[in-house]
N, C-alpha and C positions, 0 to 999 in steps of 0.2 A: 718406707724406703723408696727413694726416687731413683728410677733407673733411666739411664741414658738411651737415646734413640739407637745408638750403636749396639748397646747390650740387648735391647729388644729385637733389633734386626738379626742379631746373631742367634737368638732363640728361634725365630721364624726360619732362618736359613737351615738350621739343624733339623727342624721339624719337616721342612720341605723334602728332606732326603729319606724319610722313613718309608718303608714298604706299605703299599695300600692294596686292598682287594679291589678288583675291578667290578664296576656296577654292571650287572647283566642287562640293565635298561639302556645302556649306551653311554656315550661320552659327548662332551660339548667343546667346541672351539669358540672361545670368547674373543671379541674384538670390538673396537669402537668405530662408529660411523660419525665422525666429527661434524661433517656437513649437515647431517640430519639431527645431530645432538642425541644420538642413540647408543645404548649398550646393546650389542647383538650377540646371540649365541646360536651357532649352528649345531643341531643335534644329529648325531650319527648313531645308528643302531649297531650292535655287535652281539656276538655270542661268545660266552666264556667256555673254552674247551676243558677237557679233563685234566690238562696241565695247568689250568688257571690263566691261559693266554686269551686275549681278546682276538677273535677271528672274524673276518668279513663274512656276514651271513650268506652272501652270494657265492663267494669263491671258496670259503673254508680255510683261506690262508691267514696266518697271523698278521695282525695289524702292527707295523713297526711303531715303537714309541718315539723315535726320532726320525727326522727327514720328511720329505714330501710324500703324502699318501694321496693317491687318486681315488677318491670315494665321493659319492653323492650324499649330501645330507638329506635327512628326512623332513626337517622343519627348521625354520629360522625364527627364534624368539627375539623380540626387541622390547626395550623399555627405556624411558627417559631417566629412571632412577633404578637403584638396586632393588628397591621394594617392588616397583612396578613389574620388572622382569621376573622376579621371584613369584609374584602373584600369578602372572601369566603361565609360568611353568608348573607351579605346585598346586594352584587352586583352580585354574581354568582349563587344564589339559587332562583329559581322561582317555585312557589310563595315564597316570603320571609317568613321564619318561625316566624318573629317578626312583630307584628301588632301595637305595641304601641311605641311612641317616648320615653317615660320614660323607657321602657324596653330596647330599643336600647342604651340609654345613660348609663343605669346601666351596660349593657354588655360591652360597651366600657371602662368604669371604671374598671370593673373586669378583662378584658383582659389585661389592662395596669398594674394592680397590679400583675397579673399572670406572665406577661413578666418580670417585675422587680424582682419577686421572682426567676424566672428561671435564670436570669443574676447574681443575688447576692447570689444564693444558699440558699435563705431563704425559710422557710416553707410558703406554700400558702394554705389559707383556704378561701373558697368562702364566701362573706358577704351575 
């Protein structure tokens, strides 16, 4: 069965709206540095409270899911390819900043999307 790009995009759009458990290891903001030809990922730590909310470890206040957040990242990971940045995060960083398999799978998908956007000169917006 040959599916159209539109049908496949609809599947992904629906899956992007599902609820997810937050990774106690933190979260990443992914962006491109086109001048340097790099995929970049700022890692931020967080704590998951008893309500399941991500809170700033310094202030104890919930981290909003939308809007601008004034926090300092702990590390910036970079790579020229999705594989290179994944190796840096998952194989060369101890302890690994990712604690959940679903978070690792998400990052792999996002880094692949970012690499494709870098190659094709398309806009990249993290899902």
